[in-house]
Each structure stands twice: as structure tokens, then as C-alpha cells.
N, C-alpha and C positions, 0 to 999 in steps of 0.2 A: 494409461495416465492421460489426463486432460490438461490442457494449457489454460491457466487462469491469470487474471490480473485483478489486484485489489488496490483501490485507492481509499485512504482513510484520512480524516481530518482530526488533529489533536488540539486540545484546548490551548489557547494562546498564553495562558498564565503559567504554563509549565516551564521549568528551567531546561537548559540544553541537556543536562545530564538526565533529567526525567524523560525527555523526549527520546534520547538514545536508548535508555533502558526499556521504554515501552516498545519501540520499534524492534529492538533485539528480542524482546519477549515474544512478539508475534512471529518473527523469523524462526526462533528456536522451536516454537510450537509446531510450525509447518515442517521443519527438518525432523523433529521427533516423530512425526506421522509419516515420514518417508518421502517428503517433498524434495524436489530438485529446484533450488532457487536459480532462476534464470537471470533476473535483473532486479535491481532496486534503485529507487531515486528519491531524493529529498528535494521537494519542490519549494520548501521554505515557507515563510509566513506570507499568506495571501489574504486579501480582503474577500469576504464572503458576499455572495449575491444578495443574501437576506440574512438577518440575525438568526443565530442558532443559540439557544440557551442564553440569550441576551449578550452574545459575543458577536463582534463584527468582523473578526479575522480568525484564522486558524493555521496550524502547521500541516501542510499537505505532504503525504508520503505515498509512494507507489511500490507495490511488491508484485513481481511477475514470477510465476512458478509453475511447475508441473506436478500434479498430485492426483490421486484417485478421487473420484467424485464424492464418495461418502465422507471425505474429510472436511468438505466445505461447510456443512451445517454446524458441526461442533466448533469449527474455526470462527464462524460468524457469531456463535454464542459467546466466545471469548471477547469479541468486540463489544457485545451488549453488556457484558459484565464489567468492563473497564470504564470507570468514570471519566478518564482522560480522553476517551474517544467521543467526538461529537457526532460524526457521521462516517459511514463506510459504504463501499459498493464493490461487490465482487462480480466479475464478468468472465464467462467462459469464452476463450478465444477460439474461433474456427481457424482453418488454415490460412485464410486471407488476412484475418486480423493479426494472427501471429507473424505473418510475413511483413505486414505494415509496422508492427511493433519493432521488428528487427531493423527495418529501414530507419525508423525514428531514432533508435539507439545509435545506429551508425552515424546519422546526421549530428546527433548531440556530441559524439566523440570527435568528429571532424571539426565542429564549431568550437569545441573546448581546446583543441590543439592550436587553433589560430591565434 
């Protein structure tokens, strides 16, 4: 099993309920394929560097998980099929990137406790 990280941007016109349902749908898809969810983050509404589909902002989400490599292509197909997803990027993390992601999570937890 490889360690992956996927960041995706959802359309800013979605309601909070629709956003939660969409994120849950992608999580459930991964879990149904045998993925181990490591971490997830909601980065909220952010301004885009350039317009996408005539939108200037979007809701960013991060999913970090471990899964077999052959699951990624069908997973990304689900992103392409969903109209609420504006962009997505999946990256395979090597041991150094996975260690850095762990440190980033620990810092976020410490800063949230303050």
C-alpha cells in the first residue's frame, strides 16, 4: 500500500451540506476500496490564483490515505465525473514527504490547542 495525498477544490456555490456530502462520498469510495484514511483537512473557502469555470474562489479539501496504487485511476475518474469538483491533484508521498506531512499535522494540532 502506498501513501497518497489528494487536494481538491469544490465549487463555491455549494451549500455546506452539499460540501460535506461530496467529501463524504470521496472518503467512502476510498474506504470501500480498502484505503486506510490517515488524515483529512477542510481548508475552507480560498481565493483562486486564476479563474476556473469563471469562479474566483473555491472550497479546498485535503485527504491523506494509504491504498493500493491501482485504486488511484478509478478514484480520479470519480473526480472527473463530479460537476462540483473544479480541480484535483493526487500525489504519492515518499517516506520523506510522509514524514513532513506528519510534522505538519502535529504543528496544526499544537496551534489549534493554543
